[in-house]
C-alpha positions in Angstrom: 0.0 0.0 0.0 1.3 3.4 -0.9 2.0 6.4 1.3 -1.1 8.2 0.1 -3.4 5.3 0.9 -1.9 4.9 4.4 -2.2 8.6 5.0 -5.9 8.5 3.9 -6.6 5.6 6.3 -4.7 7.4 9.1 -6.7 10.6 8.6 -9.9 8.7 9.2 -11.4 8.8 5.7 -12.1 5.1 6.0 -12.6 4.4 9.7 -13.3 0.7 9.4 -9.8 -0.3 8.4 -6.5 0.7 9.7 -4.4 -1.4 7.3 -6.0 -3.0 4.3 -4.4 -5.3 1.7 -5.6 -5.6 -1.8 -7.0 -9.1 -1.2 -8.9 -7.9 1.8 -10.3 -4.9 -0.1 -11.5 -7.2 -2.9 -13.3 -9.4 -0.4 -14.8 -6.4 1.3 -16.1 -4.9 -2.0 -17.7 -8.2 -3.0 -19.4 -8.4 0.4 -20.7 -4.9 0.2 -21.9 -5.3 -3.4 -23.9 -8.4 -2.3 -25.5 -6.6 0.5 -28.4 -4.1 0.1 -26.6 -1.3 2.0 -25.2 1.9 0.6 -22.6 1.0 -2.0 -20.6 4.2 -2.0 -17.9 2.7 0.2 -17.5 -0.2 -2.2 -17.2 2.2 -5.1 -14.5 4.1 -3.2 -12.5 1.0 -2.5 -12.8 0.0 -6.2 -11.4 3.3 -7.4 -8.8 3.6 -4.6 -7.3 0.2 -5.5 -7.9 0.3 -9.2 -9.7 -3.1 -9.2 -10.2 -5.1 -12.3 -13.4 -6.8 -13.3 -11.7 -10.2 -13.4 -10.6 -9.8 -9.7 -14.1 -9.2 -8.6 -15.6 -12.1 -10.6 -13.0 -14.5 -9.2 -13.8 -13.3 -5.6 -17.5 -14.1 -6.1 -19.2 -11.1 -7.5 -22.0 -11.7 -9.9 -21.4 -11.0 -13.6 -24.4 -8.6 -13.8 -23.0 -6.6 -10.8 -19.6 -6.3 -12.4 -21.0 -5.3 -15.8 -23.0 -2.6 -14.0 -19.7 -1.2 -12.7 -18.3 -0.8 -16.2 -17.4 2.9 -15.7 -15.6 2.3 -12.4 -13.9 -1.1 -12.8 -10.9 -1.6 -15.1 -11.3 -4.2 -17.8 
């Protein structure tokens, strides 16, 4: 994780996590996308880590959900 991401976490922008690996972020995004809660945090993690569609599909996200994120997710 780069300096800017650590600084962002330290400043409290994302209060749930103090140190987050890419794998943990992918799992968290898939969990949030499957739930009916507000998905803004999931979108933020996707853009922060620059996630690819293939990563989300391999982690268990549905194809329809990943296609709906076409503007956010890298292909």
